[in-house]
C-alpha positions in Angstrom: 0.0 0.0 0.0 1.1 3.5 -0.7 1.6 5.5 2.5 0.6 9.1 3.0 4.2 10.0 3.4 4.8 9.0 -0.2 2.0 11.2 -1.5 3.4 14.5 -0.3 6.7 16.2 0.2 8.2 15.2 3.5 9.8 18.6 4.2 7.7 20.9 6.4 9.0 24.2 5.1 8.2 25.8 8.4 8.5 29.5 8.6 9.5 30.5 12.1 7.8 33.2 14.1 8.5 36.7 12.9 9.3 35.8 9.3 5.8 36.7 8.1 3.6 35.3 5.4 5.9 36.3 2.6 8.5 33.6 3.4 6.0 30.8 3.7 6.2 28.2 1.0 3.4 26.0 -0.2 4.3 22.3 -0.2 4.0 20.6 -3.6 3.0 17.0 -3.8 5.4 14.6 -5.5 4.3 12.0 -8.0 4.7 8.4 -7.1 4.2 5.2 -9.1 1.2 3.3 -7.7 1.7 -0.4 -7.5 -0.4 -3.3 -6.3 1.0 -5.9 -4.0 -0.9 -9.2 -4.1 -1.0 -12.0 -1.6 1.5 -14.0 -3.6 4.1 -11.2 -3.7 3.6 -10.5 0.0 4.2 -14.0 1.1 7.3 -14.5 -1.1 8.9 -11.3 0.0 8.2 -11.9 3.7 11.7 -13.1 4.6 13.4 -10.3 2.7 11.1 -7.7 4.3 11.9 -8.9 7.8 15.6 -8.6 7.1 15.1 -5.1 5.6 13.0 -4.1 8.7 15.8 -5.2 11.0 18.4 -3.2 9.0 16.0 -0.2 9.1 15.9 -0.4 12.9 19.7 -0.5 13.1 20.2 2.6 11.0 19.7 5.2 13.6 20.4 8.8 12.9 19.9 11.4 15.7 19.2 14.0 13.1 16.5 12.0 11.3 13.4 14.1 10.6 11.1 11.8 12.5 13.3 11.3 15.5 13.8 15.1 15.8 10.1 15.3 16.5 10.3 12.9 19.4 10.9 13.8 23.0 14.3 13.3 24.6 13.1 10.1 26.3 11.9 8.7 23.0 15.2 9.5 21.4 17.1 7.7 24.1 14.8 4.7 23.8 15.3 4.6 20.1 19.1 4.8 20.5 19.0 2.0 23.1 16.9 -0.2 20.8 19.2 0.5 17.8 22.3 -0.4 19.9 20.6 -3.6 21.0 19.8 -4.6 17.5 23.4 -3.7 16.4 24.8 -5.9 19.1 22.5 -8.8 18.1 23.9 -8.7 14.6 27.5 -8.5 15.8 27.1 -11.2 18.4 24.3 -13.6 17.2 25.1 -16.4 19.6 24.9 -14.0 22.6 21.7 -12.5 21.3 20.2 -16.0 20.8 21.1 -17.0 24.4 19.5 -13.8 25.7 16.3 -14.5 23.8 16.2 -18.1 25.1 16.8 -16.9 28.7 14.0 -14.3 28.3 11.6 -17.0 26.9 12.4 -19.4 29.8 11.7 -16.6 32.3 8.3 -15.8 30.7 7.5 -19.5 29.9 5.1 -20.1 32.8 3.1 -17.0 32.0 3.0 -17.9 28.3 1.8 -21.4 29.0 -0.9 -20.1 31.3 -2.2 -17.8 28.6 -2.2 -20.5 26.0 -4.0 -22.9 28.4 -6.6 -20.4 29.3 -7.5 -19.6 25.7 -7.6 -23.3 24.9 -10.0 -23.9 27.9 -12.3 -21.2 26.6 -12.6 -22.4 23.0 -12.8 -26.1 24.1 -15.6 -25.4 26.5 -17.4 -23.4 23.7 -16.9 -26.2 21.2 -18.1 -28.8 23.6 -21.4 -26.9 24.1 -21.8 -26.6 20.4 -21.3 -30.3 19.8 -23.8 -31.1 22.5 -26.3 -28.9 20.8 -25.6 -30.5 17.4 -26.3 -34.0 18.9 -29.4 -33.0 20.8 -33.0 -33.9 19.9 -34.9 -31.1 18.2 -38.4 -30.8 16.9 -37.4 -29.2 13.6 -34.3 -27.8 11.7 -35.1 -24.2 12.9 -35.1 -25.1 16.6 -32.0 -27.2 16.0 -30.2 -24.1 14.5 -31.4 -21.9 17.4 -30.0 -24.3 19.9 -26.6 -24.3 18.3 -26.5 -20.5 18.0 -27.6 -20.1 21.6 -24.9 -22.5 22.8 -22.3 -20.4 20.9 -23.6 -17.1 22.2 -23.8 -18.3 25.8 -20.2 -19.6 25.7 -19.0 -16.3 24.2 -20.8 -14.2 26.8 -22.9 -12.4 24.2 -26.4 -11.0 24.9 -28.7 -13.8 23.6 -30.5 -13.5 20.2 -34.2 -13.4 21.1 -36.2 -16.4 19.8 -38.7 -13.8 18.3 -35.9 -11.7 16.7 -36.7 -10.8 13.0 -33.4 -12.4 12.0 -34.9 -15.8 12.5 -37.7 -15.0 10.0 -35.1 -14.1 7.4 -33.7 -17.6 7.4 -35.5 -19.7 4.8 -35.8 -23.5 5.1 -33.1 -24.0 2.5 -30.7 -21.6 4.2 -31.4 -23.3 7.5 -30.4 -26.7 5.9 -27.2 -25.0 4.6 -26.2 -23.7 8.0 -26.8 -27.0 9.7 -24.7 -28.7 7.0 -21.9 -26.3 7.8 -22.3 -26.8 11.5 -21.9 -30.6 11.2 -19.0 -30.6 8.8 -17.4 -27.1 8.8 -14.2 -28.3 7.0 -15.8 -30.6 4.4 -19.3 -29.3 3.6 -20.2 -29.4 -0.1 -21.5 -26.1 -1.5 -22.5 -27.5 -4.9 -26.1 -28.7 -3.9 -26.8 -25.3 -2.4 -25.5 -23.6 -5.5 -27.8 -25.7 -7.6 -30.9 -25.0 -5.5 -30.1 -21.2 -5.4 -29.2 -20.9 -1.7 -25.7 -19.9 -2.6 -24.2 -17.9 -5.5 -20.5 -18.1 -6.2 -19.1 -14.5 -6.0 -16.3 -13.5 -8.4 -13.9 -10.6 -8.3 -15.3 -7.5 -10.1 -18.9 -8.5 -9.5 -21.3 -5.6 -8.9 -22.1 -5.3 -5.2 -25.7 -5.8 -4.1 -27.2 -2.3 -3.9 -28.9 -1.1 -0.7 -28.4 -4.3 1.2 -25.9 -5.9 3.7 -24.7 -9.3 2.3 -23.7 -12.3 4.3 -21.1 -14.6 2.7 -19.1 -17.7 3.6 -15.5 -18.3 2.4 -14.0 -21.7 1.6 -10.2 -22.0 1.3 -9.4 -25.5 0.1 -6.6 -27.1 2.2 -5.7 -30.6 0.9 -3.1 -30.9 3.7 -4.9 -29.3 6.7 -2.7 -30.9 9.4 0.5 -29.6 7.8 -1.0 -26.2 7.1 -2.3 -25.7 10.6 0.9 -26.9 12.1 2.8 -24.4 10.0 0.4 -21.7 11.1 0.8 -22.7 14.8 4.5 -22.4 14.6 4.4 -19.1 12.7 1.7 -17.5 15.0 2.1 -19.1 18.4 -0.1 -16.4 20.0 -3.0 -18.3 18.5 -1.9 -21.6 20.0 -5.1 -22.2 22.0 -7.4 -22.1 19.1 -5.1 -23.7 16.6 -4.3 -26.6 18.9 -8.0 -27.4 19.2 -8.4 -27.3 15.5 -5.5 -29.7 15.0 -6.9 -32.1 17.6 -10.4 -32.0 16.1 -8.9 -32.9 12.7 -7.1 -35.9 13.9 -3.6 -34.7 15.0 -2.3 -36.4 18.1 -1.2 -34.4 21.2 2.2 -36.1 21.1 3.0 -34.9 17.6 1.7 -31.4 18.4 3.9 -31.3 21.5 7.0 -32.4 19.5 6.6 -30.2 16.5 5.4 -27.1 18.4 8.1 -27.6 21.0 10.9 -27.8 18.5 9.6 -24.6 16.8 9.6 -22.7 20.1 13.0 -24.0 21.3 14.9 -21.1 19.8 12.6 -18.8 21.8 13.2 -20.6 25.0 9.5 -21.7 25.2 9.8 -25.4 24.6 9.1 -26.1 28.3 6.1 -23.7 28.1 4.8 -25.9 25.2 5.1 -29.0 27.4 3.2 -27.3 30.2 0.5 -26.1 27.8 0.1 -29.6 26.2 -0.2 -31.2 29.7 -3.1 -28.8 30.4 -4.7 -29.6 27.0 -4.6 -33.3 27.7 -5.9 -32.9 31.2 -8.8 -30.7 30.2 -12.1 -32.5 30.6 -13.4 -31.4 27.2 -10.5 -32.6 25.1 -11.3 -36.3 24.9 -14.7 -35.7 23.5 -13.4 -33.4 20.8 -10.6 -35.5 19.3 -11.1 -36.5 15.7 -14.4 -34.6 15.4 -13.7 -33.5 11.8 -11.3 -35.9 10.2 -8.8 -34.3 7.8 -8.9 -35.4 4.2 -7.9 -33.9 0.8 -11.3 -32.2 0.5 -10.8 -30.2 3.7 -11.2 -26.5 3.6 -10.9 -23.5 6.0 -14.2 -21.8 6.8 -14.7 -18.0 7.2 -18.0 -16.0 7.6 -18.3 -12.3 6.8 -20.6 -9.5 5.8 -20.3 -6.6 3.3 -22.4 -3.7 2.3 -20.1 -2.0 -0.2 -18.3 -4.4 -2.4 -18.8 -7.9 -3.8 -18.0 -10.7 -1.3 -15.1 -12.0 -3.5 -13.6 -8.5 -3.5 -13.8 -8.4 0.3 -11.4 -11.3 0.5 -8.7 -9.5 -1.4 -9.3 -6.3 0.4 -8.7 -8.1 3.7 -5.5 -9.6 2.5 -4.0 -6.5 0.9 -4.9 -4.4 3.9 -2.4 -6.5 5.9 -4.6 -6.6 8.9 -3.2 -8.7 11.8 -6.2 -11.0 12.0 -6.5 -14.8 12.0 -7.6 -15.3 8.4 -5.0 -12.9 6.9 -2.3 -14.5 9.1 -3.3 -18.0 7.9 -3.3 -17.0 4.3 0.2 -15.4 4.7 1.7 -18.9 5.3 0.6 -20.1 1.9 2.5 -19.4 -1.3 -0.6 -20.1 -3.4 -4.2 -20.3 -2.4 -7.6 -20.5 -4.0 -10.5 -18.7 -2.3 -14.1 -19.6 -3.0 -16.6 -17.0 -1.7 -20.4 -17.7 -1.7 -23.2 -15.2 -1.2 -26.1 -16.4 1.0 -28.8 -14.8 -1.1 -31.8 -15.3 1.1 -30.6 -13.3 4.1 -29.7 -10.0 2.5 -30.6 -7.2 4.8 -31.8 -4.0 3.1 -30.7 -0.6 4.5 -31.5 3.0 3.8 -28.0 4.3 4.4 -24.7 2.6 5.3 -24.9 3.5 9.0 -27.6 0.9 9.4 -25.1 -1.9 8.6 -23.3 -1.0 11.9 -26.4 -0.5 14.0 -29.2 -2.8 12.8 -29.8 -5.6 15.2 -30.9 -7.9 12.3 -27.5 -7.4 10.6 -25.8 -8.3 13.9 -28.0 -11.3 14.6 -27.6 -12.8 11.1 -23.8 -12.4 11.2 -23.6 -14.1 14.6 -25.9 -16.9 13.4 -23.7 -17.7 10.4 -20.5 -17.2 12.4 -21.6 -19.7 15.0 -22.0 -22.5 12.5 -18.2 -22.6 11.9 -17.5 -23.2 15.6 -13.9 -23.7 16.5 -13.0 -24.4 12.8 -13.8 -20.9 11.7 -10.9 -18.6 11.0 -12.8 -15.5 12.3 -11.1 -13.3 14.8 -14.0 -11.3 16.1 -16.3 -14.0 17.6 -19.1 -11.6 18.0 -18.9 -10.1 14.5 -19.6 -6.5 13.9 -21.9 -5.7 16.9 -21.3 -7.9 19.9 -22.9 -6.8 23.1 -21.1 -8.7 25.8 -22.6 -9.6 29.1 -20.3 -8.6 32.1 -19.0 -11.4 34.1 -19.8 -11.9 37.7 -16.2 -10.9 38.6 -16.6 -7.8 36.5 -19.8 -6.7 38.2 -18.2 -7.4 41.6 -15.3 -5.2 40.8 -17.6 -2.4 39.5 -19.7 -2.6 42.7 -16.6 -2.2 44.8 -15.5 0.8 42.7 -18.9 2.4 43.3 -18.7 1.8 47.0 -15.4 3.7 47.4 -16.2 6.5 44.9 -17.0 9.9 46.3 -20.7 10.7 46.4 -20.3 13.8 44.2 -23.0 13.5 41.6 -21.0 15.7 39.2 -17.6 14.0 38.8 -16.8 16.1 35.8 -18.0 19.4 37.2 -21.2 21.3 37.6 -20.2 24.9 37.0 -21.6 26.1 33.7 -19.6 28.8 32.0 -21.7 30.6 29.4 -18.9 32.9 28.3 -16.7 29.8 27.6 -19.6 28.2 25.7 -20.1 31.2 23.5 -16.4 31.4 22.8 -16.3 27.8 21.7 -19.3 28.3 19.4 -17.5 31.3 17.9 -14.3 29.3 17.2 -16.3 26.4 15.7 -18.2 28.8 13.4 -14.9 30.4 12.3 -13.4 27.0 11.6 -16.4 25.9 9.5 -16.4 29.2 7.6 -12.8 28.7 6.7 -12.8 25.0 5.8 -16.3 24.8 4.4 -15.4 26.0 0.8 -12.3 23.7 0.8 -14.1 20.5 1.5 -15.8 18.2 -1.0 -18.6 17.5 1.6 -20.8 20.4 2.6 -21.0 20.9 6.4 -24.7 21.3 7.1 -26.1 23.5 9.9 -27.5 20.4 11.6 -24.1 18.8 11.7 -22.5 21.9 13.1 -25.2 22.1 15.8 -24.4 18.5 16.8 -20.7 19.4 17.1 -21.4 22.5 19.2 -23.8 20.5 21.4 -21.2 18.0 22.3 -18.7 20.7 23.4 -20.2 24.1 24.2 -23.5 22.7 25.8 -21.7 20.0 27.7 -18.6 21.7 29.0 -18.6 22.1 32.8 -15.9 23.2 35.3 -14.8 21.6 38.5 -13.1 24.1 40.8 -12.5 26.4 37.9 -11.1 23.8 35.5 -12.4 21.7 32.7 -11.6 18.1 33.8 -11.9 16.0 30.6 -12.1 16.4 26.8 -12.3 13.4 24.5 -11.0 13.5 20.9 -13.1 10.8 19.2 -12.6 8.9 16.0 -13.9 10.4 12.8 -17.7 10.5 12.4 -19.1 9.2 9.1 -20.2 11.4 6.2 -23.8 11.2 7.3 -22.8 13.0 10.4 -21.2 15.8 8.5 -24.4 16.1 6.4 -26.5 16.3 9.5 -28.5 13.2 8.7 -28.2 11.5 12.0 -28.7 12.2 15.7 -26.1 12.9 18.4 -23.0 11.0 19.2 -24.8 8.5 21.5 -27.9 8.1 19.3 -28.5 4.5 18.1 -28.1 5.6 14.4 -24.6 7.0 14.7 -22.4 3.9 14.6 -20.9 0.9 16.3 -18.2 2.7 18.3 -20.6 5.1 20.1 -23.0 2.3 20.6 -20.5 0.0 22.3 -19.1 3.0 24.2 -22.6 3.7 25.6 -23.0 0.0 26.5 -19.8 0.0 28.5 -20.5 3.3 30.2 -23.9 1.9 31.3 -22.2 -0.9 33.1 -20.3 1.6 35.3 -23.2 4.1 35.4 -26.6 2.4 35.3 -28.2 5.9 35.4 -27.4 6.3 31.7 -30.5 5.2 29.8 -30.2 2.2 27.5 -32.0 3.8 24.4 -32.6 7.2 22.9 -30.3 10.1 22.6 -28.8 11.3 25.8 -29.6 14.6 27.4 -27.1 17.4 27.8 -27.0 16.9 31.5 -26.3 13.1 31.3 -23.5 13.7 28.8 -22.0 16.5 31.0 -22.2 14.5 34.1 -20.7 11.2 32.9 -18.9 11.8 29.6 -17.7 15.4 29.3 -17.1 17.3 26.0 -16.4 15.3 22.9 -14.5 16.7 19.9 -15.0 14.7 16.7 -11.9 14.8 14.6 -13.8 15.1 11.3 -11.4 17.9 10.3 -8.6 15.4 9.5 -10.9 12.9 7.7 -12.5 15.4 5.3 -9.3 17.1 4.1 -6.3 15.3 5.5 -3.8 17.1 3.2 -4.5 20.3 5.2 -3.1 18.6 8.3 -1.3 21.5 9.9 -4.2 23.8 9.4 -6.6 21.4 11.2 -4.1 20.9 14.0 -3.8 24.6 14.4 -7.6 25.0 14.8 -7.7 22.1 17.2 -4.9 23.5 19.3 -6.9 26.8 19.5 -9.9 24.9 20.8 -7.9 22.9 23.3 -6.1 26.1 24.4 -9.5 27.6 25.3 -10.8 24.5 27.0 -7.4 23.8 28.7 -8.6 20.3 30.0 -6.7 18.5 32.8 -7.1 15.2 30.9 -7.3 14.7 27.1 -8.5 11.2 25.9 -7.9 10.0 22.4 -9.6 7.0 20.7 -7.5 6.4 17.5 -3.9 6.1 16.5 -3.8 9.2 14.1 -5.2 11.5 16.8 -3.0 10.0 19.4 0.1 10.5 17.2 -0.8 14.2 16.8 -0.8 14.8 20.6 2.3 12.7 21.3 4.3 14.3 18.5 3.9 17.8 19.9 2.3 19.0 16.6 -0.3 20.9 18.6 2.5 23.2 19.9 4.7 23.3 16.8 1.8 24.3 14.4 2.1 27.8 15.9 5.6 28.1 14.5 4.0 29.0 11.2 2.7 32.2 12.7 4.5 35.3 14.0 3.8 36.3 17.6 1.3 39.0 16.5 -0.5 36.6 14.1 -0.7 33.9 16.8 -2.2 36.4 19.3 -4.8 37.4 16.7 -5.7 33.8 15.9 -5.9 32.8 19.5 -8.4 35.6 20.1 -10.7 34.2 17.5 -9.7 36.0 14.3 -9.3 33.8 11.2 -6.3 35.2 9.3 -6.2 35.5 5.5 -2.6 34.2 5.5 -3.9 30.8 6.5 -4.9 30.2 2.8 -1.1 30.1 2.2 -0.4 27.6 4.9 1.7 24.5 4.0 -0.6 21.8 2.6 0.7 18.4 3.4 0.2 15.6 5.8 1.9 14.8 9.1 5.1 12.8 8.8 4.4 10.9 12.0 4.3 7.1 11.5 2.0 5.7 14.2 0.5 2.3 13.5 -2.3 0.5 15.3 0.3 -1.7 17.0 2.0 1.3 18.5 -1.3 2.7 19.6 -2.2 -0.6 21.4 1.1 -0.5 23.3 0.2 2.7 25.1 -3.5 2.1 25.8 -4.3 3.4 29.3 -0.9 4.9 29.9 -0.8 8.5 31.1 1.7 11.1 29.6 2.0 14.8 29.8 1.5 16.6 26.4 1.6 20.1 25.1 -1.7 21.2 23.5 -0.8 24.8 22.5 1.7 27.6 22.4 1.4 28.9 26.0 3.1 27.3 29.0 -0.2 26.4 30.6 -1.4 24.6 27.5 -0.6 21.2 28.9 -2.7 18.2 29.6 -2.5 14.6 30.8 -3.1 12.4 27.8 -4.7 8.9 27.9 -5.1 6.7 24.9 -8.3 4.7 25.0 -9.2 2.0 22.5 -12.3 2.7 20.5 -15.0 0.4 22.0 -16.1 -0.5 18.4 
């Protein structure tokens, strides 16, 4: 994939304060050759890429443009990592011994994690197998029992027996799903293609218009034991699930122990493998699951998915080329060549009026979970709940939350109760100025209704506690419908999955929050605080520095004690000090005018390019929940405690 850094000139061309607008230079984009990297190319070049990545880590230059943006601590960490990698190349035997020692030290913990995951999936699969073998009055009740067993084991809110999703499943679709449930690795799609239940999807097919489509994917694997063993040794983090798949297809615990142990020996985890396999053998569900689905040359890998934008076959290649670190993509990465058969379940298309309904319709969620449940442990899905799982809190979770409530102060306004009408008016003025400036530059018109929603989540909600704004959240981008003003507020059921799941989690901690309907201003102010949607970046990302400047002005006025971010790009912006450095484009006088709410004509000549900060999802995940002090503006008091919080969706 082509990165944003390749689409624009890396140089920032910053004009320091006092130089004035005359010296500012506009950044010109450079031309790049677009290429397509397919799954075959990716897998063949995997070894070379790893070697190249290692060399890139070793080449450390203190004057590098990216490192110059980092804090002194980050620079020292980068230097230390580079030195460690350099020593590893110079003294490979010593490095190998250190790696083995580290693995042996962590071995008991690793084995415990593997064993816990195995116990979870084995218990779930045992429940599914019991439901498959049970006596049922008709195919529909049989399918409902299997799906209920799956949802119960996963801790999902149950799918009601009267849910409209069950009415969508025709008798022939029910027979298909039961066939998949009984033989998820060897089911034959041909009879269901002939009777019209399934349609083979091909790349380039036109997507179904105005409907969410369910599909099943078959990846033929004539040597499933060999392929799964290779996957297990390549991605040991998935050992719990993969070990169960191997046992169910006829592999013996002894051979798994031997092969997996040898693969982990260089990491010092061979003893951990032994401990893990002992736990597998001793687990009460293991004996009843051995050889459940015997491997043969007609075996295949099962995957279930939905799409509302592209043909099902195209979704497969989109997943692979996106390089997502998910089970199905990881599994495909071990193969040099693979054939993917994708089938559209034509009877359960779910119509929608706009794309937001795909993420919020209970019927879409229920149908996806029904199809997903049929694959059981043999499915290569990562998200067991699909797009919209609503998880039931465990008894331990509820006990912990009750304890937290018992020791919390009884202040009914934890985020403040002091309304500041002057501050609210100032925020509205700044937002109006921002829309007036960016409106003509965007390809999407910002409607008055959308602007009112943005103001409502900040100006109407902001409260002070002892003279300070406690919390501001920078949320992920809202969809185009939000910009057009076609949906309700952030916590309305029509907005999207992230806000919906966010609300669900908040209700567990604060039962006073109503389950349905848009939330009142007072509820939001009391339990959530102001939310700033980062739609600025998503609509015109090439104007990065301008958007950051406007955001810094807003945060400078709010001056929150804590700033929470929900996505990696927004987090990168705060941690890279861009909110402070964007003011370097202005002179002192210009900065004062802009901070006072005046939109300057010179901003039309601002550098137009993206940030050069490389901040991937993996990096974002490593700092979740960690607190750091960041600069949010040009003044010494423009500082805030920053917390990265994963998007609940």
